[in-house]
Residue frames as a rotation matrix with the C-alpha (Angstrom) as fourth column:
UNK 1
0.161 -0.121 -0.979 -14.90
0.872 -0.447 0.199 3.88
-0.462 -0.886 0.034 -10.74
UNK 2
0.917 0.180 0.356 -15.11
0.340 -0.820 -0.460 7.58
0.209 0.543 -0.813 -11.68
UNK 3
-0.011 -0.965 0.261 -11.89
0.578 -0.219 -0.787 9.51
0.816 0.142 0.560 -12.05
UNK 4
0.268 0.068 -0.961 -10.85
0.938 -0.248 0.244 11.06
-0.221 -0.966 -0.130 -8.72
UNK 5
0.988 0.027 0.149 -10.41
0.057 -0.978 -0.202 14.82
0.140 0.208 -0.968 -8.41
UNK 6
0.308 -0.949 0.069 -6.84
0.423 0.071 -0.903 16.06
0.852 0.307 0.423 -8.72
UNK 7
-0.681 -0.585 0.440 -6.72
-0.048 -0.564 -0.824 18.27
0.731 -0.582 0.356 -5.64
UNK 8
-0.281 0.586 -0.760 -8.24
0.959 0.143 -0.245 18.30
-0.035 -0.797 -0.602 -2.18
UNK 9
0.461 0.549 0.697 -10.41
0.639 -0.750 0.168 21.45
0.615 0.368 -0.697 -2.16
UNK 10
0.880 -0.094 0.466 -8.79
-0.332 -0.822 0.462 22.91
0.340 -0.561 -0.755 0.95
UNK 11
-0.082 -0.982 -0.172 -5.72
-0.531 0.189 -0.826 20.73
0.844 0.023 -0.536 1.42
UNK 12
-0.667 -0.131 0.733 -7.14
-0.740 0.224 -0.634 19.35
-0.081 -0.966 -0.246 4.68
UNK 13
0.361 0.879 0.311 -10.21
-0.746 0.472 -0.469 17.44
-0.559 -0.063 0.827 3.59
UNK 14
-0.540 -0.600 0.590 -9.14
-0.149 0.758 0.634 13.96
-0.828 0.255 -0.499 2.48
UNK 15
0.200 0.515 -0.834 -9.92
-0.966 -0.038 -0.255 13.12
-0.163 0.856 0.490 -1.12
UNK 16
0.294 -0.039 0.955 -10.47
-0.115 0.990 0.076 9.44
-0.949 -0.133 0.287 -1.77
UNK 17
-0.228 -0.492 -0.840 -8.30
-0.920 -0.173 0.352 8.41
-0.319 0.853 -0.413 -4.71
UNK 18
-0.541 0.016 -0.841 -8.93
-0.392 0.880 0.269 4.67
0.744 0.475 -0.470 -4.60
UNK 19
-0.287 0.494 0.821 -11.59
-0.839 0.285 -0.464 2.62
-0.463 -0.822 0.333 -2.84
UNK 20
0.123 0.265 -0.956 -11.64
-0.807 0.588 0.059 -0.99
0.578 0.764 0.286 -3.99
UNK 21
0.446 0.028 0.895 -11.87
-0.617 0.733 0.285 -4.58
-0.648 -0.679 0.344 -2.90
UNK 22
0.049 -0.463 -0.885 -9.59
-0.903 0.358 -0.238 -7.24
0.427 0.810 -0.401 -4.29
UNK 23
0.894 0.190 -0.406 -9.27
-0.096 0.966 0.241 -10.98
0.438 -0.176 0.882 -4.03
UNK 24
0.538 -0.717 0.443 -6.62
-0.709 -0.100 0.698 -12.13
-0.456 -0.690 -0.562 -1.57
UNK 25
0.757 -0.400 0.517 -4.29
0.545 0.823 -0.162 -13.74
-0.360 0.404 0.841 -4.12
UNK 26
-0.192 -0.921 -0.339 -0.85
0.362 -0.388 0.848 -12.85
-0.912 0.040 0.408 -5.42
UNK 27
-0.580 0.027 0.814 -2.22
0.814 -0.036 0.580 -12.57
0.045 0.999 -0.002 -8.98
UNK 28
0.499 0.844 0.197 -4.97
0.801 -0.536 0.266 -10.18
0.330 0.025 -0.944 -7.87
UNK 29
0.565 -0.385 -0.730 -2.48
0.369 -0.674 0.640 -8.04
-0.738 -0.631 -0.239 -5.92
UNK 30
-0.534 -0.816 0.221 -0.17
0.535 -0.125 0.835 -7.90
-0.654 0.564 0.503 -8.95
UNK 31
-0.302 0.514 0.803 -3.02
0.870 -0.196 0.453 -6.86
0.390 0.835 -0.388 -11.25
UNK 32
0.733 0.605 -0.311 -4.26
0.680 -0.644 0.350 -4.29
0.012 -0.468 -0.884 -8.72
UNK 33
0.147 -0.766 -0.626 -0.78
0.395 -0.535 0.747 -2.74
-0.907 -0.357 0.224 -8.44
UNK 34
-0.709 -0.347 0.614 -0.60
0.684 -0.125 0.719 -2.42
-0.173 0.929 0.326 -12.24
UNK 35
0.145 0.861 0.488 -4.00
0.831 -0.373 0.413 -0.72
0.537 0.345 -0.769 -12.30
UNK 36
0.709 0.114 -0.696 -3.07
0.603 -0.610 0.514 1.52
-0.366 -0.784 -0.501 -9.37
UNK 37
-0.401 -0.905 -0.144 0.07
0.609 -0.381 0.695 2.69
-0.684 0.191 0.704 -11.12
UNK 38
-0.570 0.259 0.780 -2.07
0.712 -0.318 0.626 3.89
0.410 0.912 -0.003 -14.00
UNK 39
0.530 0.848 -0.019 -4.57
0.716 -0.436 0.545 5.59
0.454 -0.303 -0.838 -11.70
UNK 40
0.521 -0.355 -0.776 -1.90
0.631 -0.452 0.630 7.25
-0.575 -0.818 -0.011 -9.57
UNK 41
-0.498 -0.717 0.489 -0.10
0.856 -0.316 0.408 8.71
-0.138 0.622 0.771 -12.60
UNK 42
-0.146 0.533 0.833 -2.97
0.559 -0.650 0.514 11.18
0.816 0.541 -0.203 -12.94
UNK 43
0.761 0.617 0.202 -3.18
0.174 -0.493 0.852 12.27
0.625 -0.613 -0.483 -9.30
UNK 44
0.689 -0.554 -0.468 0.21
0.591 0.055 0.805 12.08
-0.420 -0.831 0.365 -7.58
UNK 45
0.815 -0.263 -0.516 2.88
-0.287 -0.957 0.035 14.74
-0.503 0.120 -0.856 -7.87
UNK 46
0.080 -0.902 -0.425 5.92
-0.993 -0.108 0.043 12.76
-0.085 0.418 -0.904 -8.98
UNK 47
0.412 0.017 -0.911 7.00
-0.424 0.888 -0.175 9.37
0.806 0.459 0.374 -10.26
UNK 48
-0.704 -0.705 -0.083 9.10
-0.217 0.326 -0.920 8.88
0.676 -0.630 -0.383 -7.10
UNK 49
-0.507 0.612 0.607 5.94
-0.821 -0.128 -0.557 9.19
-0.263 -0.780 0.567 -5.02
UNK 50
0.519 0.723 -0.456 4.20
-0.831 0.551 -0.074 6.59
0.198 0.418 0.887 -7.17
UNK 51
-0.021 -0.627 -0.779 7.13
-0.239 0.760 -0.605 4.18
0.971 0.173 -0.166 -6.81
UNK 52
-0.879 -0.288 0.380 7.09
-0.402 0.019 -0.916 4.59
0.256 -0.957 -0.133 -3.03
UNK 53
-0.086 0.943 0.322 3.33
-0.951 0.020 -0.310 4.04
-0.298 -0.332 0.895 -2.84
UNK 54
0.565 0.319 -0.761 3.50
-0.648 0.743 -0.170 0.93
0.511 0.589 0.626 -5.04
UNK 55
-0.428 -0.788 -0.442 6.40
-0.211 0.563 -0.799 -0.52
0.879 -0.249 -0.407 -3.04
UNK 56
-0.816 0.176 0.550 4.60
-0.567 -0.058 -0.822 -0.03
-0.113 -0.983 0.147 0.28
UNK 57
0.222 0.975 -0.030 1.33
-0.947 0.209 -0.244 -1.38
-0.232 0.082 0.969 -1.12
UNK 58
0.273 -0.180 -0.945 3.05
-0.540 0.784 -0.305 -4.37
0.796 0.594 0.117 -2.71
UNK 59
-0.768 -0.623 -0.148 4.73
-0.194 0.447 -0.873 -5.33
0.610 -0.642 -0.465 0.57
UNK 60
-0.689 0.538 0.486 1.63
-0.634 -0.123 -0.764 -4.80
-0.351 -0.834 0.425 2.71
UNK 61
0.316 0.889 -0.332 -0.88
-0.944 0.262 -0.199 -6.46
-0.090 0.376 0.922 0.35
UNK 62
0.094 -0.344 -0.934 1.36
-0.426 0.834 -0.350 -9.46
0.900 0.430 -0.068 -0.29
UNK 63
-0.910 -0.357 0.211 1.80
-0.318 0.273 -0.908 -9.86
0.267 -0.893 -0.362 3.48
UNK 64
-0.180 0.928 0.326 -1.99
-0.881 -0.005 -0.472 -10.02
-0.437 -0.373 0.819 3.82
UNK 65
0.519 0.367 -0.772 -2.16
-0.748 0.632 -0.202 -12.73
0.414 0.682 0.602 1.14
UNK 66
-0.176 -0.733 -0.657 0.80
-0.277 0.678 -0.681 -14.71
0.945 0.062 -0.322 2.47
UNK 67
-0.937 -0.333 -0.103 0.14
0.022 0.238 -0.971 -14.48
0.348 -0.912 -0.216 6.20
UNK 68
-0.612 0.751 0.248 -3.38
-0.694 -0.359 -0.624 -13.26
-0.380 -0.554 0.741 7.03
UNK 69
0.407 0.852 -0.330 -5.10
-0.903 0.320 -0.287 -15.54
-0.138 0.415 0.899 4.52
UNK 70
-0.673 -0.657 -0.338 -2.79
-0.675 0.734 -0.082 -18.54
0.302 0.173 -0.937 4.88
UNK 71
-0.958 0.281 -0.063 -5.11
0.288 0.928 -0.236 -21.55
-0.007 -0.244 -0.970 4.75
UNK 72
-0.214 0.916 -0.341 -8.20
0.260 -0.283 -0.923 -19.37
-0.942 -0.286 -0.177 4.28
UNK 73
-0.737 -0.074 0.672 -9.44
0.672 0.027 0.740 -19.53
-0.073 0.997 0.029 0.66
UNK 74
0.015 0.834 0.551 -11.68
0.866 -0.287 0.410 -16.86
0.500 0.471 -0.727 -0.87
UNK 75
-0.050 -0.080 -0.996 -10.42
0.818 -0.575 0.005 -13.94
-0.573 -0.814 0.094 1.19
UNK 76
0.545 0.249 0.800 -10.96
0.663 -0.712 -0.230 -10.29
0.512 0.657 -0.554 0.27
UNK 77
-0.438 -0.685 -0.583 -8.85
0.855 -0.518 -0.034 -7.19
-0.279 -0.513 0.812 0.91
UNK 78
0.762 0.632 0.144 -10.35
0.648 -0.746 -0.154 -3.71
0.010 0.210 -0.978 1.17
UNK 79
-0.381 -0.924 -0.030 -8.00
0.908 -0.380 0.175 -0.96
-0.173 0.039 0.984 -0.01
UNK 80
0.813 0.569 0.127 -8.51
0.581 -0.807 -0.104 2.77
0.044 0.158 -0.986 0.30
UNK 81
-0.439 -0.898 0.008 -6.07
0.898 -0.439 0.005 5.52
-0.001 0.009 1.000 -0.65
UNK 82
0.757 0.648 0.087 -6.80
0.647 -0.761 0.045 9.12
0.096 0.022 -0.995 0.23
UNK 83
-0.344 -0.875 0.339 -4.85
0.815 -0.458 -0.354 12.35
0.466 0.155 0.871 -0.10
UNK 84
0.856 0.508 0.098 -4.85
0.403 -0.774 0.488 15.40
0.324 -0.378 -0.867 2.14
UNK 85
0.880 -0.473 -0.042 -2.32
-0.347 -0.700 0.624 18.05
-0.324 -0.534 -0.781 3.12
UNK 86
0.281 -0.827 -0.488 0.36
-0.915 -0.078 -0.395 16.67
0.289 0.558 -0.778 0.82
UNK 87
-0.635 -0.436 0.637 0.17
-0.635 0.765 -0.110 13.19
-0.439 -0.475 -0.763 2.33
UNK 88
-0.150 0.573 -0.806 -1.21
-0.642 0.563 0.520 9.93
0.752 0.596 0.283 1.02
UNK 89
-0.267 0.156 0.951 -3.02
-0.868 0.389 -0.308 7.73
-0.418 -0.908 0.032 3.54
UNK 90
-0.532 0.056 -0.845 -3.16
-0.436 0.837 0.330 3.97
0.725 0.545 -0.421 2.99
UNK 91
-0.199 0.583 0.788 -5.96
-0.904 0.201 -0.377 2.01
-0.378 -0.787 0.487 4.64
UNK 92
-0.490 -0.034 -0.871 -5.98
-0.508 0.823 0.254 -1.80
0.708 0.567 -0.421 4.27
UNK 93
-0.113 0.530 0.841 -8.59
-0.922 0.259 -0.287 -4.08
-0.370 -0.808 0.459 5.87
UNK 94
-0.404 0.033 -0.914 -8.95
-0.496 0.832 0.250 -7.83
0.769 0.554 -0.319 5.80
UNK 95
0.509 0.636 0.580 -10.66
-0.855 0.295 0.427 -10.65
0.100 -0.713 0.694 7.71
UNK 96
0.327 -0.502 -0.801 -7.73
-0.103 0.823 -0.558 -13.05
0.940 0.265 0.217 7.75
UNK 97
0.418 -0.299 -0.858 -5.60
0.858 0.440 0.264 -14.24
0.299 -0.847 0.440 10.65
UNK 98
0.981 -0.071 0.178 -4.48
-0.120 -0.952 0.282 -11.34
0.149 -0.298 -0.943 12.87
UNK 99
-0.015 -1.000 0.026 -0.88
-0.080 -0.025 -0.997 -10.40
0.997 -0.017 -0.079 13.55
UNK 100
0.706 0.213 -0.676 -0.13
0.600 0.328 0.730 -11.64
0.377 -0.920 0.104 17.04
UNK 101
0.102 -0.656 -0.747 1.50
0.816 -0.374 0.440 -8.97
-0.568 -0.655 0.498 19.16
UNK 102
0.252 -0.113 -0.961 3.07
-0.202 -0.977 0.062 -5.86
-0.946 0.179 -0.269 17.69
UNK 103
0.964 0.004 -0.265 3.84
-0.265 0.015 -0.964 -5.30
0.000 1.000 0.015 14.02
UNK 104
0.570 -0.816 0.092 7.12
0.798 0.577 0.175 -6.96
-0.196 -0.027 0.980 13.04
UNK 105
0.404 -0.544 -0.736 10.12
-0.095 -0.825 0.557 -4.67
-0.910 -0.155 -0.385 13.06
UNK 106
0.976 -0.193 -0.097 11.52
-0.069 0.151 -0.986 -6.27
0.205 0.970 0.134 9.96
UNK 107
0.496 -0.868 -0.016 15.21
0.499 0.269 0.824 -6.73
-0.711 -0.416 0.567 9.47
UNK 108
0.912 -0.337 -0.234 17.98
-0.404 -0.637 -0.656 -4.83
0.072 0.693 -0.717 7.84
UNK 109
0.773 -0.623 0.120 20.88
0.540 0.745 0.392 -7.23
-0.334 -0.238 0.912 7.36
UNK 110
0.439 -0.642 0.629 22.89
0.457 -0.443 -0.771 -4.53
0.774 0.626 0.099 5.61
UNK 111
0.608 -0.201 0.768 23.38
-0.655 -0.674 0.342 -3.00
0.449 -0.711 -0.542 9.06
UNK 112
0.822 -0.281 0.496 24.87
-0.184 0.693 0.697 -6.33
-0.539 -0.664 0.518 10.14
UNK 113
-0.012 -0.896 -0.444 27.45
-0.826 -0.242 0.510 -6.13
-0.564 0.373 -0.737 7.35
UNK 114
0.241 0.154 0.958 26.18
0.201 0.958 -0.205 -9.16
-0.950 0.242 0.200 5.44
UNK 115
-0.842 -0.509 -0.178 27.49
-0.123 -0.139 0.983 -9.66
-0.525 0.849 0.055 1.93
UNK 116
-0.224 0.804 -0.551 24.87
-0.936 -0.334 -0.108 -9.16
-0.271 0.492 0.827 -0.77
UNK 117
-0.318 0.069 -0.946 25.25
-0.584 0.772 0.252 -12.75
0.747 0.633 -0.205 -2.01
UNK 118
-0.896 -0.055 -0.441 24.49
0.277 0.706 -0.651 -14.01
0.348 -0.706 -0.617 1.54
UNK 119
-0.733 0.659 0.170 21.23
-0.653 -0.611 -0.447 -12.08
-0.191 -0.438 0.878 1.95
UNK 120
-0.620 0.603 0.502 18.05
0.424 0.796 -0.433 -14.14
-0.660 -0.056 -0.749 2.35
UNK 121
-0.690 0.383 0.614 15.30
0.625 -0.113 0.773 -13.80
0.365 0.917 -0.161 -0.25
UNK 122
0.176 0.888 0.424 12.62
0.337 -0.459 0.822 -12.30
0.925 -0.002 -0.381 1.99
UNK 123
0.212 0.040 -0.977 11.92
0.971 0.105 0.215 -10.70
0.112 -0.994 -0.017 5.32
UNK 124
-0.786 -0.607 -0.120 12.63
0.614 -0.789 -0.029 -7.07
-0.077 -0.097 0.992 4.49
UNK 125
-0.225 0.791 0.569 9.06
0.657 -0.308 0.688 -5.90
0.720 0.529 -0.451 3.86
UNK 126
0.687 0.537 -0.490 8.34
0.717 -0.390 0.577 -4.45
0.119 -0.748 -0.653 7.28
UNK 127
-0.165 -0.810 -0.563 11.69
0.700 -0.498 0.511 -2.63
-0.695 -0.309 0.649 7.31
UNK 128
-0.804 -0.101 0.585 10.84
0.554 -0.484 0.678 -1.05
0.215 0.869 0.445 3.96
UNK 129
0.193 0.958 0.211 7.33
0.679 -0.286 0.676 -0.13
0.708 0.013 -0.706 5.08
UNK 130
0.569 0.002 -0.823 8.66
0.761 -0.381 0.525 1.45
-0.312 -0.925 -0.218 8.28
UNK 131
-0.488 -0.847 -0.211 11.35
0.656 -0.516 0.551 3.42
-0.575 0.130 0.807 6.38
UNK 132
-0.852 0.102 0.513 8.95
0.425 -0.435 0.793 4.80
0.305 0.894 0.328 3.76
UNK 133
0.109 0.972 0.209 5.89
0.426 -0.235 0.874 5.63
0.898 -0.007 -0.440 5.89
UNK 134
-0.921 -0.217 0.322 4.91
-0.215 -0.405 -0.889 7.35
0.324 -0.888 0.327 9.06
UNK 135
-0.317 0.830 0.459 1.97
-0.926 -0.166 -0.341 6.90
-0.207 -0.532 0.821 11.44
UNK 136
-0.497 0.084 -0.864 2.04
-0.370 0.880 0.298 3.14
0.785 0.468 -0.406 10.86
UNK 137
-0.442 0.448 0.777 -0.76
-0.844 0.084 -0.529 1.53
-0.303 -0.890 0.341 12.86
UNK 138
-0.614 0.303 -0.729 -2.31
-0.185 0.842 0.506 -1.91
0.768 0.446 -0.461 13.08
UNK 139
-0.507 0.553 0.662 -5.42
-0.792 0.004 -0.610 -3.02
-0.340 -0.833 0.436 14.91
UNK 140
-0.718 0.380 -0.583 -7.41
-0.079 0.788 0.611 -6.24
0.692 0.485 -0.536 14.93
UNK 141
-0.808 0.536 0.245 -10.87
-0.277 0.021 -0.961 -6.40
-0.520 -0.844 0.131 16.43
UNK 142
0.162 0.982 0.101 -14.20
-0.485 0.168 -0.858 -8.05
-0.859 0.090 0.504 15.73
UNK 143
0.356 -0.057 0.933 -12.54
0.503 0.853 -0.140 -10.33
-0.788 0.519 0.332 13.18
UNK 144
0.893 -0.048 0.448 -11.14
0.384 -0.440 -0.812 -7.49
0.236 0.897 -0.375 11.07
UNK 145
0.000 -0.956 -0.293 -7.50
0.876 -0.141 0.461 -6.48
-0.482 -0.256 0.838 10.65
UNK 146
0.922 0.317 0.222 -6.82
0.382 -0.839 -0.388 -2.82
0.063 0.442 -0.895 9.90
UNK 147
-0.079 -0.988 -0.131 -3.46
0.897 -0.127 0.423 -1.42
-0.435 -0.084 0.897 8.77
UNK 148
0.930 0.299 0.215 -2.99
0.364 -0.838 -0.407 2.29
0.058 0.457 -0.888 8.14
UNK 149
-0.089 -0.940 -0.328 0.01
0.794 -0.266 0.546 4.43
-0.601 -0.212 0.770 7.30
UNK 150
0.874 0.289 -0.391 0.85
0.062 -0.863 -0.501 7.73
-0.482 0.414 -0.772 5.69
UNK 151
0.025 -0.857 0.515 3.30
0.979 0.125 0.159 8.48
-0.201 0.501 0.842 2.91
UNK 152
0.221 -0.004 -0.975 4.48
0.103 -0.994 0.027 12.09
-0.970 -0.107 -0.219 2.74
UNK 153
0.567 0.010 0.823 4.36
0.820 0.088 -0.566 13.37
-0.078 0.996 0.042 -0.82
UNK 154
-0.448 -0.886 -0.119 7.07
0.855 -0.463 0.232 15.74
-0.261 0.002 0.965 -2.05
UNK 155
-0.978 0.167 0.124 4.64
-0.102 -0.905 0.413 18.16
0.181 0.391 0.902 -3.68
UNK 156
-0.586 0.810 0.027 1.09
0.074 0.086 -0.994 19.01
-0.807 -0.580 -0.110 -2.63
UNK 157
0.198 0.681 -0.705 -0.10
-0.698 -0.407 -0.589 19.81
-0.688 0.609 0.394 -6.14
UNK 158
0.020 -0.167 0.986 -0.49
0.379 0.914 0.147 16.76
-0.925 0.370 0.082 -8.36
UNK 159
-0.336 -0.123 -0.934 0.36
-0.770 -0.535 0.347 17.14
-0.542 0.836 0.085 -12.03
UNK 160
0.753 0.657 -0.011 -1.37
-0.535 0.603 -0.592 15.15
-0.382 0.452 0.806 -14.74
UNK 161
-0.355 -0.845 0.399 0.58
-0.370 0.519 0.770 12.14
-0.859 0.125 -0.497 -15.91
UNK 162
-0.759 0.065 -0.648 0.34
-0.625 0.206 0.753 10.14
0.182 0.976 -0.115 -19.11
UNK 163
0.379 0.914 0.142 -2.74
-0.925 0.381 0.017 8.07
-0.039 -0.137 0.990 -19.64
UNK 164
-0.789 -0.610 0.077 -2.38
-0.613 0.790 -0.023 4.37
-0.047 -0.066 -0.997 -19.01
UNK 165
0.409 0.905 -0.121 -4.54
-0.909 0.415 0.033 1.44
0.080 0.097 0.992 -19.96
UNK 166
-0.579 -0.712 0.396 -3.51
-0.772 0.635 0.013 -1.86
-0.261 -0.299 -0.918 -18.42
UNK 167
-0.148 0.622 -0.769 -6.60
-0.630 0.541 0.558 -3.91
0.763 0.567 0.311 -19.10
UNK 168
-0.783 -0.149 -0.604 -6.34
0.315 0.742 -0.592 -5.51
0.536 -0.654 -0.534 -15.62
UNK 169
0.184 0.838 0.513 -9.32
-0.476 -0.381 0.793 -5.67
0.860 -0.390 0.329 -13.30
UNK 170
-0.812 -0.512 0.280 -8.77
-0.462 0.271 -0.845 -6.25
0.357 -0.815 -0.456 -9.60
């Protein structure tokens, strides 16, 4: 994949930063996140933005693997990241099982006053995604699931980051 441009030409036209397909497996998602970290270092404005993007992607992509492709071997996930007007748009598509009804709200047991040692291992992904994104949308039609969201970036002008070579291929 050629290196993406650093800036949208006018700030409004989306610039595609990542457009890839990955296998629907936890190992493939992990490798893709490592590769994405390296790619995003060169195009996003701050390390905090990269951490937020990777957290949201990790939660969303692992949900696709765990839930959408449960019992369906050989699945694929299409991932596209684009930047415009200081925002990063995430677009994830798959052909796994759809989410029935509305997107889960997620849970925040810290609001319930639970002690840290009593917290369950999982179930916080949707809460994190909702807290860190805006314009979260999900649609399923014609056998394809489509999740989109936007992450506001702190600075509109990306600065070059260090080069990174992970050796992983998604």
